[in-house]
C-alpha positions, 0 to 999 in steps of 0.5 A: 500500500502506498502511503501519503504524507499528511502535510500540516496546515494545508487548511484550517478545519476546526475539527481536525487542525491542531494549534501547532499546525498554524505555525507551519508556514510555506518554507516549513512545509517544504522542509517537511516535504523533503523529510517525508521524501527521505523517509520514503513516503509516496505522495503528498496531497494538497486540498483546495478551495478558491473562495470560501463563502461566509456561511461555510467558514465556521467549519471549513475555515478560510485558509486553503492553498491553490493546489497546483501552485503548491504542487509546483512549489513542493515539486521544486523542493523535492526529487521523487515524491509525487504530488496530487491536488485533493481536490481541484474543483474542475468547473471553476477554472478554465480548462485551457489554463488548468491544463497548462498549469498542470502540464507545466508543473509536470514538466518541471517536476519530471513527471510527478504530478497527479491531477485530481478533480471533483465538483465541490458542494459550495454553491456560493463558491460557484456564484463567485466565478459565474459558473452555473452550479446546476450544470457543474456535472456537464461542465466537468465532463466537457472540461475533462474531454478538452483537457485530455485533448490538450494533453494528447493532441499535437495541435489540439481541437475541441468543440463543446458548449462550454469550451471550444478551440481549434488547432491551437499551439499547446506545449509543453505536453505533460511528461507522463504519457499518454497524459497526467494520471487523472483521479476523480473525487466524490461518491455520487453515481455521476462521479463514479461514472466519471472515474470509470471513463476518465480516471486512473484513480478514485479519491474516496469521499470523507463521507463514505463508509469504508465498508461501502468501497467494494460496492462502489468499485464494482459500480465503477468497473461495471460502467460501459466506459470502463477498461482494465487498467492500473487504478488507484483507490485513495482513502485516508484512515482519519478517525474524525469523520466529517459531514457536509461543510467539514463539520465534525460528526458525532462519533463516540468511537473516534480517536485521535491517537491509535496504537500501532496495532490499531493503525495496522488493523485499520490500514489492513481493513482499508487494503482489503476494501480495495484501497491502494493508497492511504495515510495515517492521520496526524495525532495529538502533539505539539510541534512539527519536529514531534510530528516528523518523529511520528512520521518516521515511526509510521514508516519504520514500524507500520509500513512493513506490516501493511 
């Protein structure tokens, strides 16, 4: 199983962010990413919202990075670790600009960027960008078609309702061939159909019961657009479950800190459910250095058992 390194202070969600994380600035994150790479972690994921509406800020906070800018920054500070955006809200950004940013980051990183797309759930965030919320699924499908065309055609052309272009110059292409891996986030039937058609992976929603993952994977593989291929299934083993709007869910069984055996058991269960990439949540602690010691313990003591 691949392990992602949970980077501190990528967001400020009240239910899961500890006070010490707020002291971890950008340069400190680059230092942590280099150490995660040295330890042998496989990936770092960067979440994204571009404009959090006032009514969402109580639980979601206001602090979110632009994921592709962060991917490029971390890629420049490292050599081997892969970076995925978790998750870019696809309809909010023009597909030509989005495809260019991701291809550029992939080019500079030597082919270490994964593109992860979802639709999000904040209607007001769509309003800020003048994008019709009720058409977001159709927009996403069209944008995905356009992005693949931009990444794979020598002189790309695409004709659609929401975006059109013909015989444009679009280089550099991504280093990875035929194009960047595309992971799809979400748990709706439409998201799963999108994963079957476009995806090299599926990022499981934090609202999804892990026991439901096999059935959802069966649904993906039953789609007429599915073709057998390497396919990642990404789900962290977070003990604090969140509901819509990043509010905490009441869960008497949730624990912040787990023993080694509890972590191994939980990762093994997720692996049995079909998960190929997971992460161990940041436990209660008081500093970035203490967290790095814990991250090393996970690699040395936990990883060999899963």
